[in-house]
VODRENVEX-94350 format. One record per residue (C-alpha): x, y, z; residue in three letters. Coordinates in steps of 0.05 Angstrom, whole numbers, plus 32768, in hexadecimal, padded with zeros to 4 digits. Layout:
N
XYZala
...
END
This chain:
561
7F0C81AA7FB6met
7F5481A87F9Eser
7F8481717F89trp
7FA581707FCEtyr
7F64815E7FEFasn
7F67811D7FC7glu
7FB281137FD1ala
7FD980DA7FF0ile
802180F27FF4phe
806380CD7FEDtyr
809E80F0800Dhis
80E580EA7FF2ile
81258108800Etyr
814D81047FCDpro
819381117FE7leu
818B80D58014gly
816480A67FE7leu
819680AF7FAEthr
81D380A77FDBgly
81F580EA7FCDthr
823680FE7FEEpro
822B81228030lys
824F81608017gln
824881837FD4asn
828A81907FAFasp
826581B87F79tyr
8284818F7F41thr
826381737F03glu
821A815D7F0Cpro
820E81137F1Cval
81C980FD7F02his
81B280D97F40arg
816C80F47F3Cleu
816080C87F00asn
8169808B7F2Dthr
8127809E7F4Eleu
80FE80957F0Eleu
80EC804C7F20pro
80D080657F62trp
809A808B7F3Dile
8078804A7F29ser
807F80317F70his
805F80717F8Bile
802580677F5Blys
801E801C7F6Dglu
801680297FB7ile
7FDD805B7FAAgly
8002809D7FB2cys
7FEF80D57F82asn
801D810C7F9Cala
806781127FABleu
808B813F7FDCtyr
80D4813F7FC8ile
810B816A7FE5gly
8137818D7FF2pro
814E818F7FAAleu
817681CD7F9Cphe
81C181DB7F9Fglu
81DA81D87FE6ser
821881CB8010val
8203818A8033gly
81BF8172804Chis
8198819F801Cgly
817C81D2804Ctyr
81B782028045glu
81A4821A7FFFthr
81DA82357FD0thr
81AF823F7F92asp
8163823C7F90tyr
816182367F44lys
819181FC7F3Alys
818781B37F4Aleu
81BB819A7F7Basp
81F581827F50ser
81F881427F79arg
81B381327F5Cleu
81BD814A7F14gly
81A581837EE9thr
816781AE7EE3asn
815581857EA5glu
815581477ED1asp
812581677F01leu
80F7817F7ECAthr
80F581397EADala
80E9811A7EF2phe
80AD81477F00val
809081397EBBlys
809880EE7EC7ala
807080F67F07cys
803A811F7EE4his
803580EA7EAEasp
802280BA7EE7lys
7FF080ED7F02lys
801C80FB7F3Eile
801F81437F57lys
8063815C7F6Fval
8076818E7FA6ile
80BC81A77FB6phe
80DD81BA7FF7asp
80E082067FFDgly
8118821A802Cval
810982648031phe
81168273807Aasn
816282718071his
81988266803Ethr
81DC82458040gly
821C826D8047arg
822D82617FFDasp
81EE82867FE6phe
820082C17FB9phe
81E382F77FE8ala
820982DE8025phe
824A82D77FFElys
824283207FE7asp
823E83358031ile
827D830D803Fgln
82A083328007gln
82848378800Casn
827283798055arg
824F83BA8069glu
824B83CF8020asn
822683928009ser
81E383A07FE7arg
81C983608006tyr
81D78374804Dleu
818D8378805Fasn
817D8335803Ftrp
819083148081tyr
817C832080C9cys
81A8834680FAasn
81EA834680D4val
821983658108asn
8261837880F7phe
827183818140trp
826B83368149gly
828982F6812Casn
827982AB8124asn
829B82688121glu
82AA827380D7tyr
82D082B380E9asn
82A982DF80B9asp
82B5831C80E3gly
826A832580EDphe
82308301810Dser
81E882F580F5tyr
81A882D18107asp
81A4828980F5asn
8172825080F9trp
8175821F8133gly
81B88238814Cgly
81DC8222810Ctyr
8205825980EAasn
8206822D80ADleu
81BD824280A4leu
81B9828E809Bval
817582AB80ABlys
815582D48073leu
813483178082asn
80EF83048068gln
80D3834A8074arg
810383668041asn
80DA83728001pro
8116835E7FD6glu
811A831B7FF9val
80CF83107FF1gln
80D383217FA7asp
810F82F37F9Dtyr
80ED82B77FBEile
80AC82C37F99cys
80D482C47F59asp
80F382817F6Dval
80AD82647F73ile
809B827F7F2Earg
80DB82607F12tyr
80CC821C7F31trp
8088821C7F10val
80A082337ECCser
80DE82087ECBglu
80C881C87EEEphe
807B81CD7EF0asp
807981C07F3Bval
803481BC7F5Casp
804381D67FA1gly
807781E37FD7ile
808481C9801Darg
809F82058044leu
80D981F28071asp
80D7821080B8ala
8094823080AAala
8088823980F5asp
80BD827080F6val
80AC829180B3leu
809382D880B3asp
804882DA80A8phe
804A83148077asp
807E82EC8050phe
804F82B0804Emet
801782DD8035arg
804482F27FFCala
805382A87FECleu
800882987FEEarg
7FFA82D17FBDhis
803082B67F8Fthr
8014826F7F95ala
7FD082877F7Fglu
7FF182AB7F45glu
801E82747F28val
7FF082387F23lys
7FA982237F34pro
7FA781FC7F76asp
7FF182087F84phe
7FFA81EB7FC9trp
802182098003leu
802E81DA803Emet
805981F08078gly
808581CD80ABglu
806681DF80EEval
807B81B8812Cile
804881CF815Fhis
80148204816Egly
7FD082178156asp
7FD48202810Dtyr
7F9D823280F9ser
7FCF826B8102arg
7FF1825280C2trp
7FB9822F809Dval
7F8782618083asn
7F7382878045gly
7FAD82B7804Aglu
7FEB828D8059thr
7FF082418050leu
7FC2820A8038his
7FDD81D68069ser
801381C7809Dval
8035818980B8thr
800C816580ECasn
803F81568122tyr
800981508157ala
7FEB81138134leu
802F80F68124his
804080F3816Elys
7FFC80D98183ala
7FFD80A08150leu
803A807D816Atyr
8035808F81B4ser
7FEB807C81B7gly
7FFC8037819Ehis
8039803081CAasn
801180448208asp
7FD3801D81F5his
7FAD805E81F9asn
7F7D806B81C0tyr
7F6180A581E8phe
7FA080CC81D7glu
7F9680C2818Dile
7F4B80CF818Cala
7F51810D81B6his
7F8C8127818Dthr
7F628124814Eval
7F2881478171lys
7F58817D818Atyr
7F7081878142leu
7F29818A8128gln
7F1981C18159asn
7F4C81EC8133met
7F2081E780F5gly
7F2181BE80B5asn
7F6A81C980A5leu
7F7D81908076asp
7FBD8182809Dleu
7FF7815A8080tyr
7FF7811880A6asn
803480EB80AEphe
804F80B580DBval
809780C580CCasp
80C280F280A0asn
810A81078093his
810F812A80D7asp
80F180F68107val
80FD80AD8118asn
80DC807980ECarg
809A80618108val
80B180198105ala
80E9802C8135ser
80BA80538163met
8085801D816Cleu
80917FED81A6lys
80677FB88181asp
806D7FB88136lys
802B7F948131asn
800D7FD98139his
80297FF280F6leu
7FEC7FE180CEasn
7FBD800580FEasn
7FEA80428100val
7FE6804980B5tyr
7F9B803B80B3thr
7F91807480E4met
7FBC80A480BCmet
7F968094807Btyr
7F518099809Athr
7F5880D680C8met
7F4C811D80B1pro
7F8781398089gly
7FB58126804Fval
7FDD80E5805Apro
802680DE8048ser
805680A38044ile
80A180AF804Ftyr
80CC8087801Ftyr
80DC80418037gly
80AB80428071ser
8078801E8047glu
80A87FE3804Ephe
80AD7FEC8099gly
80F780018099ile
8114801D80D9glu
813F805980E8gly
815180848124met
817280C88126arg
81B380CD814Cthr
81CF81048178ala
81F8811D813Etyr
81D0811280FEser
818F80FF80DBasp
81B280D480A7tyr
8193809480C2glu
814F80B080B2leu
816380BE806Aarg
8181807E804Epro
8195806C8008cys
816580357FF1leu
816180077FB5asp
81197FFA7FA4leu
81297FB37F8Fasp
814E7FA17FCFser
812D7FC2800Aile
814B7FA6804Bpro
811B7F788071asn
80DC7F90804Dpro
80997F898070asn
806F7F768034tyr
80307F6D805Eglu
80347FB78071leu
80417FC98029leu
80027FA58011glu
7FDA7FC48049his
7FF0800A8034ile
7FDE7FFA7FEClys
7F987FE88004lys
7F928027802Dleu
7FA480507FF0gly
7F6C80317FC8val
7F3A80398001val
7F4E80818010arg
7F4480967FC7leu
7F0380707FC2ala
7EE0808E7FFEleu
7ECC80D77FFEglu
7EBE80D48049ala
7F0780C78058leu
7F1C81048030lys
7EE681358041tyr
7EBC8119807Agly
7EAF813480BFasp
7ED2810F80F7phe
7EB180F48136glu
7EC980C5816Casn
7E95808F8176ile
7EB4805F81A9asn
7EF6806D81CBile
7F18803981F7gln
7F60802F820Basn
7F6A7FF781D8glu
7F2E7FFE81AAlys
7F1680388181leu
7EDE80498151val
7ED6808B812Dtyr
7EA980A380F5arg
7EB780CB80B6arg
7E7980E78096lys
7E638111805Athr
7E1E811E8040asp
7E2780E48010asn
7E4F80B28039gln
7E5A8097807Fthr
7E98806E8092val
7EA9804F80D5phe
7EF1803E80E4val
7EFE800C811Dala
7F3F7FF5813Ephe
7F577FBE816Casn
7F9A7FCD818Cleu
7F9E7F8B81B2thr
7FBC7F4781A2asp
7F787F2481AAarg
7F357F228188val
7F097F5981A4glu
7EC37F748199arg
7EB27FBD8198ile
7E6C7FDA8195gly
7E55801B8176phe
7E14803C8161asp
7E11803B8115thr
7DD480688115gly
7DB5804180DCcys
7D95800180C3asn
7DC27FF0808Aala
7DFF7FC98076lys
7E487FD68085leu
7E7B7FC28051thr
7EC17FB7806Dasp
7EE97FD18032val
7F2B7FC28054leu
7F1C7F78805Fasn
7F017F578021gly
7EC47F85801Aasn
7EA07F5C804Eglu
7E577F718055val
7E397F76809Bile
7DF07F8280ACasp
7DE47FB580E3val
7DA87FD48105asn
7DBB800B8135gly
7DED7FF5816Btyr
7E1D7FC08153tyr
7E587F9A8171glu
7E8D7F8A813Eile
7EC27F548145glu
7F097F6D813Fmet
7F457F408132gln
7F877F4E8157pro
7FAC7F8C8141tyr
7F797F98810Alys
7F4E7FD080EFser
7F0D7FD580C8arg
7EF4800A8098ile
7EA980038094leu
7E7F80278060val
7E348030806Dval
7E0D801A8030asn
7DD77FEB8015asp
7E067FB1800Agly
7E197FC37FC2ser
7E577FEA7FD3phe
7E9C7FCE7FC4arg
7EE37FE77FB9val
7F097FC97F7Fasp
7F517FBF7F93phe
7F657FAF7F4Casn
7F537FF47F31ala
7F87802A7F23asp
7F96803F7F6Aasn
7F9D80897F5Ethr
7F5C808E7F38asp
7F34805A7F5Fcys
7EEE80697F75arg
7EBD803C7F98ala
7E86801E7F6Dala
7E3F80087F78glu
7E2E7FCA7F51ile
7DEF7FA17F47asp
7E0F7F5F7F35glu
7E507F3B7F41ala
7E8B7F4E7F15pro
7E957F217ED9ala
7EDB7F0D7EEEasn
7EDA7EF87F37glu
7F257EEA7F36glu
7F387F327F29thr
7F047F597F4Eser
7EEC7F5E7F96val
7EA57F447F9Blys
7E707F667FC5ala
7E2A7F6C7FA9val
7DE37F7A7FBDlys
7DC77F3E7FE1thr
7D837F467FC0glu
7DA27F427F7Basn
7DCB7F057F8Earg
7D8C7EE17FA5cys
7D627EF47F6Aglu
7D947EDE7F36ser
7DB07EA17F5Aasn
7D767E7E7F7Dser
7D897E3A7F60asp
7DD27E437F75asn
7DBB7E557FBBala
7D947E137FC0glu
7DD17DEB7FAAasn
7DFF7E117FD9thr
7DD17E028013thr
7DDA7DB88006lys
7E277DC18007glu
7E277DE7804Aile
7E1D7DB68083lys
7E137DC080CDpro
7E537DC380F5gly
7E8C7DEF8109ile
7EAA7E2380D8tyr
7EE77E5080DDleu
7EDB7E9780C5his
7F147EB4809Aphe
7F227EE780D2lys
7F2B7EB18106gly
7EE87EAA812Agly
7EC67E668132glu
7E7C7E5D8123tyr
7E4A7E248123glu
7E177E1B80EBval
7DD77E05810Eile
7DA17E0980D9asn
7D887E288098phe
7D4E7E57808Aala
7D287E7A8053thr
7D1C7EC58053his
7CD17ED08058ser
7CCF7F0A8028glu
7D047EFB7FF3thr
7D0A7EAF7FF6gly
7D557EB78002glu
7D787E7A8020lys
7D9B7E8A8062leu
7DCE7E67808Eval
7DC07E6B80D8ile
7DFF7E688103tyr
7E197E7C8147arg
7E5A7E978165asn
7E7B7E5F818Cleu
7E9E7E9281B8his
7E5C7EB581C8asn
7E237E8381BEthr
7DEE7EB881CAser
7E017ED68186glu
7DD97EB5814Fval
7DE37ECD8107trp
7DC27EC580C3ala
7DE77ECD8082arg
7DD47EBF8039pro
7DEF7E7B8027val
7E167E947FEAglu
7E377EC98015met
7E477E948049phe
7E677E678015ala
7E897E9B7FEAglu
7ED37EAB7FE6lys
7EEF7EEE7FFDval
7F2E7F147FEBasp
7F617F168024val
7FA27F398016asp
7F9D7F2A7FCBgly
7F897EE17FD0arg
7F467EBD7FCFlys
7F317E96800Cthr
7EF07E788027asp
7EC77EA68053arg
7EB77E69807Ephe
7EDE7E288080thr
7EBF7DE8809Bphe
7EEA7DCB80D3ile
7EBD7D9680F3gly
END
């Protein structure tokens, strides 16, 4: 497996984030890229270990009308600034990919300007598609040409021309040698020539081990582009649409079936996102912002490589207008984000830790287990690990049942590492608008949310961590009982019959105590007040212990009367 299989991307549109002028006057460089250096620590802190940044190179306006592929846009600074920025990312163990705008150039690109000057005698005449001196355009060049998207500002390159192929491949080599870039996102990949992409893939394999090519593809059978000859990945617009519309329509069938449809294309490692520089912010698209957490949980736990668009981790909004995308690409100050949603931010941090800790979320097979309009359970599974992910779309407490296929324990690594005993079919309680990530194990599994996010791995432990204030506690029950029998007896005396409030909101009545016949473990016997047929047994120390909820310690059960 390669680094991108383990990646969680952060996506920056630098011309917007740094607040550059809308038009380039090609004057002295302004070192705005350096203002993004503090964002590198932020990227690391929220669990991302890869950065997609672009467009970066000299252009007229929005960055996708390239003037010079080998020169950082002067509105951002100098090539030395970019080299230093990539190195600063690498020092934080963050991979970096650039935007490769190779379908078209701007009108100020040297080859097009030569055609303007030398017309039919230009040696670059065949660098572009269908240059016709019998036609004209709105710039009154005295000739016409193919463009991208109907915009003559974007002049379409003739990618079947060997000189063009060689030039672009040389650009890639330059980006690696000069800036040490780790991959490229190919703009407008859905209209790139396939032989051209094969040449780019050959170059990628030449310049750097595991050099990643990801393409912008809006629709279609993604396997046409993702294979051993062309690209490693493409943008997953199908999932992007399903994630927000499925929540808006209260239709988890749409989401589950979309993922299954994508899986039928093969194991493609698609680039997942909920928003980017071309589409409306997800916080603006959701009818109910309470769904934000679940949307991100899905993106992080479904097959593919997750990506966060800058600012969306704070829940900022933005809608494109009829005339521009500027509202999607705002200038932001990391220290003064407008109306930040810190709950969402902390949730995304947790997801980053969990994603990196669980191999099943990165490499596991996907299977829908229980699909309902407003409830969903799916499974991710490798030979070594099984994970169930459950969702409640509603504003009320719900229960959803599913066949675990085992007699084991489930550790909810998203919610305080809560340990749940299961035997085959199990109905799990879901709080409003919440999700659970449940790892099948023997009760010893935990995820440490205080570890270095980008290097975090789950750990099996046989005893509680020495410092309970700085580590999430989830241990083997057998070990707890064997080492703490006296404490268990004392705890039993402290727990009294009556009504208790669970930290997730449910009410339960303690009705008695018991002793495990085999281990001598002290147990609390209690029932669900909302479903009195449900009677539970839990080790007394687990019943009385504190759990970590959003970074703070709270009682698992609180006596209320």
